[in-house]
C-alpha positions as CSV (number, residue, x, y, z in Angstrom):
1,M,0.2,0.2,0.1
2,A,2.9,2.6,0.8
3,G,4.5,2.2,-2.4
4,W,1.6,2.5,-4.4
5,R,1.1,5.8,-3.1
6,N,4.5,6.3,-3.3
7,D,4.0,5.8,-6.7
8,I,1.0,8.7,-6.9
9,V,2.8,11.5,-5.2
10,R,6.2,10.7,-7.5
11,K,3.7,10.8,-10.7
12,S,1.9,14.0,-9.2
13,G,4.9,15.8,-8.8
14,I,6.5,15.0,-12.1
15,L,3.3,16.0,-13.7
16,L,3.6,19.4,-11.7
17,V,6.9,19.8,-13.5
18,L,6.4,18.9,-16.8
19,G,2.4,19.9,-17.3
20,P,3.1,23.8,-16.6
21,P,5.4,24.2,-19.4
22,L,3.5,22.2,-21.8
23,A,0.3,23.5,-20.7
24,S,1.9,27.3,-21.3
25,A,3.1,26.0,-24.4
26,L,-0.3,24.7,-26.0
27,I,-2.0,28.0,-24.9
28,R,0.3,30.0,-27.3
29,I,0.1,27.3,-29.8
30,L,-3.8,28.0,-30.0
31,R,-3.3,31.6,-29.5
32,G,-0.6,31.9,-32.6
33,L,-3.6,29.9,-34.6
34,M,-6.6,32.7,-33.7
35,R,-7.3,36.1,-35.2
36,W,-8.3,38.3,-32.1
37,R,-10.4,41.1,-31.8
38,Y,-11.4,43.1,-29.1
39,V,-14.4,44.6,-28.3
40,N,-14.7,47.7,-26.0
41,E,-11.0,47.3,-25.3
42,E,-11.0,51.1,-25.0
43,A,-12.8,51.0,-21.6
44,V,-9.7,48.4,-20.0
45,L,-6.7,50.9,-22.2
46,R,-8.2,53.7,-20.3
47,Q,-7.9,52.3,-16.9
48,H,-4.4,51.1,-17.6
49,R,-3.6,54.8,-18.9
50,D,-5.1,56.4,-16.1
51,Q,-3.0,54.2,-14.0
52,R,-5.9,52.6,-12.2
53,P,-6.0,49.0,-11.2
54,Y,-9.4,47.4,-11.4
55,V,-10.6,43.9,-10.9
56,H,-10.3,41.7,-14.5
57,A,-13.2,39.5,-13.6
58,F,-14.1,36.4,-15.6
59,F,-15.8,33.1,-15.5
60,H,-13.9,29.8,-14.5
61,D,-13.9,28.0,-17.8
62,Q,-12.6,30.7,-19.9
63,L,-9.9,30.4,-18.2
64,L,-7.6,28.6,-21.1
65,M,-7.4,31.3,-23.0
66,M,-8.1,34.5,-20.8
67,T,-4.6,35.6,-19.9
68,Y,-4.6,36.9,-23.9
69,S,-7.5,39.3,-22.6
70,Y,-5.3,41.3,-20.2
71,L,-4.2,44.5,-22.3
72,G,-2.1,45.7,-19.5
73,A,1.5,44.2,-20.1
74,R,1.4,46.5,-23.1
75,L,1.7,49.1,-20.8
76,G,4.0,48.0,-18.5
77,R,1.3,46.7,-16.0
78,R,1.5,43.8,-13.9
79,L,-1.6,40.9,-13.0
80,S,-2.1,39.1,-9.6
81,V,-4.3,36.0,-10.4
82,L,-6.5,34.2,-7.4
83,A,-5.6,30.8,-7.6
84,S,-7.0,27.8,-5.0
85,R,-4.9,25.8,-2.9
86,H,-5.8,22.8,-4.1
87,R,-3.6,20.7,-6.3
88,D,-5.6,22.0,-10.0
89,G,-4.8,25.3,-9.0
90,E,-1.3,24.2,-7.9
91,Y,-1.1,23.6,-11.7
92,V,-3.2,26.5,-13.3
93,A,-0.8,28.7,-10.8
94,R,2.6,27.2,-12.3
95,T,1.2,27.7,-15.7
96,L,-0.2,31.8,-15.4
97,E,3.2,32.3,-14.0
98,R,5.0,31.9,-16.9
99,F,3.1,34.3,-18.9
100,G,4.3,37.0,-16.0
101,H,1.7,37.2,-13.8
102,T,1.9,37.0,-10.1
103,L,-0.3,34.0,-8.2
104,V,-2.2,34.4,-5.1
105,R,-2.9,31.6,-3.8
106,G,-6.2,31.4,-1.7
107,S,-10.0,29.9,-2.6
108,S,-13.2,29.8,-1.1
109,G,-12.7,26.5,1.1
110,R,-8.7,27.2,1.7
111,G,-6.6,30.2,2.2
112,G,-9.8,32.3,1.2
113,V,-9.5,35.2,3.6
114,G,-5.7,35.5,3.4
115,G,-6.0,35.2,-0.8
116,L,-8.4,38.0,-0.6
117,R,-6.3,39.8,1.9
118,Q,-3.5,39.7,-0.4
119,M,-5.5,40.8,-3.7
120,V,-6.7,43.9,-1.7
121,R,-3.4,44.8,-0.9
122,H,-2.3,44.2,-4.4
123,L,-4.8,46.3,-6.0
124,K,-4.2,49.3,-3.4
125,E,-1.0,49.4,-4.6
126,G,-1.4,49.4,-7.7
127,R,-1.6,46.3,-9.7
128,D,-4.6,45.0,-11.5
129,A,-6.4,41.9,-9.7
130,A,-8.0,38.7,-11.6
131,F,-10.8,36.9,-10.5
132,A,-12.7,33.4,-11.6
133,T,-15.8,35.1,-10.0
134,D,-17.5,31.3,-9.9
135,G,-14.7,29.5,-8.7
136,P,-13.4,26.1,-9.5
137,R,-16.3,24.6,-7.5
138,G,-19.5,26.6,-9.0
139,P,-22.2,26.7,-9.1
140,R,-21.2,27.6,-12.5
141,H,-21.4,31.3,-13.8
142,R,-23.0,32.4,-10.3
143,V,-20.9,34.9,-8.8
144,Q,-19.2,34.8,-5.7
145,I,-19.4,37.9,-2.9
146,G,-15.5,37.5,-2.9
147,V,-14.7,39.7,-6.2
148,I,-17.2,42.1,-5.3
149,E,-15.6,42.4,-1.8
150,A,-12.2,43.3,-3.2
151,A,-13.3,45.7,-5.3
152,R,-15.2,47.3,-2.6
153,L,-12.8,47.1,-0.4
154,A,-10.0,48.5,-2.5
155,G,-12.1,50.8,-4.2
156,A,-11.7,49.7,-7.6
157,P,-14.0,49.1,-10.7
158,I,-14.7,45.7,-12.1
159,V,-14.2,44.9,-15.4
160,P,-16.0,41.9,-16.8
161,V,-14.1,39.8,-19.2
162,A,-15.5,37.4,-21.9
163,F,-14.0,35.1,-24.3
164,A,-15.5,33.3,-27.5
165,A,-14.4,31.9,-30.3
166,S,-16.1,30.9,-34.1
167,K,-14.7,28.9,-36.9
168,K,-13.4,31.5,-40.0
169,K,-12.3,31.0,-43.6
170,L,-9.5,32.8,-44.0
171,C,-9.3,32.7,-47.9
172,D,-11.3,34.3,-50.2
173,P,-14.5,32.1,-51.6
174,G,-13.3,30.0,-54.6
175,T,-9.4,30.3,-53.6
176,V,-8.1,27.3,-53.0
177,S,-6.0,26.5,-49.6
178,R,-4.2,23.7,-47.9
179,S,-4.2,25.4,-44.8
180,R,-7.2,24.8,-42.0
181,C,-9.2,27.5,-41.2
182,R,-8.5,29.9,-37.9
183,S,-10.7,30.5,-35.2
184,R,-11.5,34.2,-34.2
185,A,-11.6,35.2,-30.8
186,V,-13.8,37.9,-29.5
187,S,-12.8,39.5,-25.6
188,S,-15.7,41.9,-24.5
189,S,-14.7,44.1,-22.0
190,T,-16.9,47.0,-20.4
191,A,-15.5,49.0,-16.6
192,I,-18.0,48.5,-14.4
193,P,-17.7,50.7,-10.8
194,W,-17.9,48.3,-8.0
195,S,-20.8,50.7,-5.9
196,C,-23.0,50.5,-9.7
197,L,-23.0,46.7,-9.2
198,P,-26.6,44.8,-9.8
199,A,-26.9,42.1,-7.8
200,P,-25.6,38.8,-8.9
201,V,-28.4,37.0,-11.1
202,V,-28.7,33.2,-11.7
203,T,-29.6,32.5,-15.4
């Protein structure tokens, strides 16, 4: 029994070492295969130009390509991301660190209060903060109170961000092409002051 458990621990350690580099490489490859179009990006760029930190809010099931929805890097800004203390959160944290983000460990179950305090401190220090608003445990697409509390305590606006993709043929009609059709990604961002947020609605 002990040997079996040691094998599991050893394999988990190997996955923690190899998984994040492979995952980050896959994300970069996917990004290269997509044509991106940003919707309402001016709302976000205005925040960056004014050096005003904000809360970058998205749903957990859109995490895969969400790193590319952050536009602050082009202006020299940094993003702090709240990640779970569980094993899957560690995979996510190590992957996102390879994109230059600062990771804060914490979740609704383990280290939640400490993680929230760190995120508020980062916002007050001028960094932007990213939250998966519904968390890894769900309920799916139901906003949890943590993101709202962080924005309220730091006096920062919330920018809800969404990602969508559709298959688009790049070649002109009638043109022969052997290349695969690429996808187009759309990121929609709108700045909303925390004081004006409506109550979370489940649909």
